[in-house]
C-alpha positions in Angstrom: -59.9 23.5 -31.8 -60.3 26.5 -34.1 -56.7 25.9 -35.3 -57.4 22.3 -36.2 -60.6 23.3 -38.0 -58.7 26.0 -39.9 -56.1 23.4 -41.0 -58.7 20.9 -42.0 -60.6 23.6 -44.0 -57.4 24.6 -45.8 -56.7 21.0 -46.7 -60.2 20.5 -48.0 -60.0 23.6 -50.1 -56.7 22.4 -51.6 -58.4 19.1 -52.5 -61.6 20.7 -54.0 -59.8 23.5 -55.8 -56.8 22.1 -57.7 -53.6 24.1 -57.3 -52.6 26.2 -60.2 -49.4 28.1 -61.1 -49.8 31.7 -59.9 -47.7 32.9 -62.8 -49.9 31.6 -65.6 -52.6 29.3 -64.3 -51.2 26.1 -65.7 -50.6 23.0 -63.7 -47.6 23.4 -61.4 -44.5 21.1 -61.6 -44.4 18.4 -59.0 -43.4 19.8 -55.6 -43.2 23.3 -56.9 -45.6 26.3 -56.8 -44.8 27.3 -60.4 -45.3 25.4 -63.6 -42.1 24.3 -65.5 -42.3 27.1 -68.0 -42.6 29.8 -65.3 -39.9 28.2 -63.2 -37.5 28.3 -66.1 -38.1 32.0 -66.4 -36.8 32.8 -63.0 -33.3 34.2 -63.6 -30.5 31.8 -62.4 -27.5 33.2 -60.6 -25.5 30.2 -59.4 -22.5 32.4 -58.6 -20.6 33.3 -55.5 -20.9 36.7 -54.0 -19.5 38.4 -50.8 -22.1 39.0 -48.2 -20.2 42.0 -46.9 -19.8 44.0 -50.1 -22.4 42.1 -52.3 -19.8 41.9 -55.1 -20.0 39.0 -57.5 -16.7 37.2 -57.5 -14.8 35.9 -60.5 -12.6 34.1 -58.1 -14.8 31.2 -56.9 -12.8 30.8 -53.7 -13.2 34.2 -51.9 -13.7 37.9 -52.0 -10.3 39.5 -52.1 -11.5 42.3 -49.7 -13.4 40.1 -47.3 -12.2 36.5 -47.3 -14.4 34.2 -45.4 -17.7 35.9 -46.2 -18.6 34.0 -49.4 -22.1 32.9 -50.3 -23.8 31.3 -53.3 -27.3 32.2 -54.5 -29.3 30.0 -56.7 -31.7 32.6 -58.4 -32.5 36.2 -58.5 -35.5 37.3 -56.5 -37.9 38.3 -59.2 -41.7 38.4 -59.0 -41.9 34.6 -59.7 -39.4 33.6 -57.0 -41.1 36.0 -54.6 -44.3 34.0 -55.0 -42.3 30.8 -54.2 -40.5 32.2 -51.2 -43.6 33.8 -49.7 -45.5 30.6 -50.1 -42.7 28.6 -48.3 -42.1 31.2 -45.7 -45.5 32.6 -44.8 -48.0 30.4 -46.6 -47.3 27.1 -44.8 -46.2 25.4 -47.9 -43.5 23.2 -46.3 -43.8 20.7 -49.2 -42.0 23.2 -51.5 -38.7 22.8 -49.6 -37.6 19.3 -50.8 -37.5 20.3 -54.5 -36.1 23.7 -53.8 -33.3 22.4 -51.6 -32.4 19.8 -54.2 -32.4 22.3 -57.0 -30.2 24.7 -54.9 -27.5 22.0 -54.7 -26.8 22.6 -58.4 -25.9 26.2 -57.6 -22.8 25.0 -55.7 -19.5 24.1 -57.3 -19.7 20.6 -58.7 -17.1 19.1 -56.3 -18.0 21.1 -53.2 -19.0 19.0 -50.2 -19.2 20.7 -46.8 -18.4 18.7 -43.7 -21.7 20.0 -42.1 -24.8 21.8 -43.3 -26.4 24.3 -40.9 -29.4 26.6 -41.1 -30.0 30.2 -40.2 -32.0 29.8 -37.0 -35.2 31.6 -36.0 -35.7 32.8 -32.4 -37.8 30.1 -30.6 -40.7 32.5 -30.2 -40.8 33.2 -33.9 -40.5 29.6 -34.7 -43.4 28.7 -32.4 -45.4 31.4 -34.1 -44.7 30.2 -37.6 -44.6 26.5 -36.8 -41.4 25.8 -38.7 -38.1 27.3 -39.9 -38.1 27.5 -43.7 -34.2 27.7 -43.8 -34.0 24.4 -41.8 -36.3 22.7 -44.3 -34.1 23.9 -47.2 -31.0 22.8 -45.3 -32.5 19.3 -44.7 -33.1 18.8 -48.4 -29.8 20.3 -49.5 -27.8 18.2 -47.1 -29.5 15.0 -48.3 -28.9 15.9 -51.9 -25.2 16.7 -51.3 -24.7 13.7 -49.0 -23.3 15.9 -46.3 -24.2 15.6 -42.6 -26.9 17.9 -41.3 -26.3 19.5 -37.9 -29.4 21.1 -36.4 -29.1 23.6 -33.5 -25.4 24.4 -34.0 -26.3 28.0 -34.6 -28.6 29.6 -32.1 -30.6 32.9 -32.1 -29.7 34.4 -28.8 -32.3 37.2 -28.7 -35.4 38.2 -30.7 -34.9 40.8 -33.4 -37.1 43.1 -35.3 -38.2 41.9 -38.8 -35.5 42.8 -41.3 -37.8 43.9 -44.1 -38.0 47.6 -44.5 -34.7 48.3 -42.7 -31.6 49.9 -44.3 -28.4 47.8 -44.7 -26.9 49.6 -41.7 -30.1 49.1 -39.5 -30.1 45.4 -40.5 -26.6 44.9 -39.2 -27.4 46.8 -36.0 -30.5 44.7 -35.6 -28.5 41.5 -35.8 -25.6 42.6 -33.6 -24.8 39.8 -31.1 -28.0 38.0 -32.2 -26.4 34.7 -33.0 -24.2 32.2 -31.1 -22.7 28.8 -31.5 -23.9 25.9 -29.3 -20.8 23.7 -29.4 -17.8 25.6 -30.9 -15.4 22.6 -30.5 -17.6 20.5 -32.8 -17.2 23.1 -35.6 -13.5 23.8 -35.3 -11.6 23.3 -38.6 -14.8 22.0 -40.3 -16.1 23.2 -43.6 -19.6 24.5 -42.8 -22.3 25.6 -45.1 -25.1 27.8 -43.7 -28.4 27.8 -45.6 -30.9 30.8 -45.8 -33.9 31.6 -47.9 -33.3 35.1 -49.3 -30.1 37.2 -49.3 -30.9 40.9 -49.4 -28.2 43.1 -47.8 -26.2 40.0 -46.7 -26.4 41.0 -43.0 -28.0 37.8 -41.7 -25.5 35.5 -43.4 -22.7 37.9 -42.5 -23.6 37.7 -38.8 -23.8 33.9 -38.9 -20.5 33.5 -40.8 -18.8 35.8 -38.3 -19.7 33.8 -35.2 -18.8 30.5 -37.0 -15.4 31.9 -38.0 -14.8 33.0 -34.4 -15.5 29.3 -33.4 -12.8 28.1 -35.8 -15.0 26.9 -38.6 -14.4 27.5 -42.3 -17.9 28.8 -43.1 -19.7 29.8 -46.2 -23.3 30.5 -47.0 -25.9 29.6 -49.6 -29.3 31.2 -50.2 -32.2 30.3 -52.4 -32.4 33.8 -54.0 -30.7 37.2 -54.0 -32.9 40.2 -53.8 -30.4 42.4 -55.6 
């Protein structure tokens, strides 16, 4: 009952108090937290990098040192993008995902079309707590924009993990060791698979996901909304 009242009150507040861009106070662009001027100030990346060594690659196909661990990122994680990600991830602003996912599609090579689009999964307990998986919402929108099939539940979080924020790169990798699994490996074999996440920091989450997908015979790559370099 209290949860329902809290949700109703939040909706009423949003109706009574018009939403404003947190960057400058102007009216936000449709479906976005930021106004168009502030959104255009977020630094674009739109370039592939290796999630193992975090080196930006001139060769768009792979990292010469770590083939098979490529990911694209749409933007750099500056203070404006941080507001957007925090609102989507922790602020219950699911309505931001459609525009963000569609915009993220333009960070991929123009002719790239994966066979399947997957999301980085949350552990079921964490998803019940949050109510949704922001990576899944981004993946839904991205798949629709690309015209690629969306496969939910292909990647599974096998065990709960500690929050990654505040951990070193080495601790993040240890935290995620054996944390992911593949539900139906045969369905992914020899398929071009794109895994969607919200923020890439040390690359450990996407690295763990791409590793288990490669072990299943998939040709897997990642994409993230922003890179916290």
